[in-house]
Each structure stands twice: as structure tokens, then as C-alpha cells.
C-alpha positions, -999 to 999 in steps of 0.1 A, spaced: 540 627 22 532 631 62 527 665 58 497 657 27 482 630 58 476 658 85 464 684 63 424 687 73 398 690 45 373 708 69 361 743 53 351 755 93 372 747 123 360 724 152 350 735 182 345 718 219 310 723 235 304 740 266 291 718 293 258 733 295 250 720 261 231 687 252 216 671 224 185 652 213 172 632 189 136 614 186 147 595 153 179 581 168 167 577 206 191 603 218 184 619 251 208 643 266 240 633 245 271 654 251 283 665 216 324 660 213 327 688 193 307 716 165 315 735 139 294 753 116 289 729 92 283 700 117 285 683 151 303 649 164 292 627 191 315 599 208 289 568 201 272 552 175 230 551 178 214 517 170 194 531 142 221 555 124 231 549 85 251 574 64 228 594 48 199 594 72 182 630 74 172 637 113 161 665 135 185 674 160 175 698 190 205 715 208 193 725 244 213 748 265 211 751 300 210 785 315 202 777 353 165 787 356 156 785 314 167 767 287 174 775 252 164 753 223 177 751 186 163 728 160 185 717 135 182 694 101 207 670 97 221 645 79 245 612 88 276 622 72 298 592 87 303 566 111 330 553 127 340 533 154 350 565 175 316 580 171 292 597 139 294 630 124 264 651 114 262 676 89 237 706 91 216 711 60 188 738 48 188 774 67 206 769 95 240 766 79 256 797 84 278 815 58 316 814 53 322 840 73 315 814 101 285 829 120 256 810 130 248 776 155 284 772 166 288 809 183 255 799 203 267 764 215 304 768 218 323 781 253 
């Protein structure tokens, strides 16, 4: 039974984000927030913003700092879950990658 509890239900692997990636969200008043991990289907942050509730649709802006320049990637997401440890967002719309695993995380992971 313990093996069943440890079984991962995710379809894509979570990866830690690199040091130069930040997350913004106007609706949740997030500014220069550091995501904990990211996968091809979502992202997790370590705290819960005030205006967050499960099912809320929002726009996330990832900023990749490249020294003199920065790249911005805008994605739409829905708040998938909220816990004491943080909040999980699921990507929705055209930015969800295929099952091959290509897409957003390659650009954001180290």
C-alpha cells in the first residue's frame, strides 16, 4: 500500500526553474515571484496570494533575465490547487505542449 501512496499521477516531469526566471501576475498582485518548479502542464509557487481561489483563470508572465535583455512569455493558466505549501497553476490554451514534452519548460528550465 505504501508504494501506491508514493505513485506520481503527473503526466509530465516537474523541473526546478533556473535562477533567472521570474513570474508576474497582475490579477493576483504577484511581482517578481520565483516559481519553485515547472512542468509542461503547470507551475508551482511556494506561497498563496490573497486573491487566489481554485478555478480562477489568470494570465501569467514569465520573465527570463538574460543580462542586458529579458524575454517575456505570456501564458494563460487556471489555479489548479491551493495548499499550505503554495499554489499550483495549470496552463491552458495554445501554450500547452504536446505529449513529447516540448514547449514552455525547455525555455524556462536550466
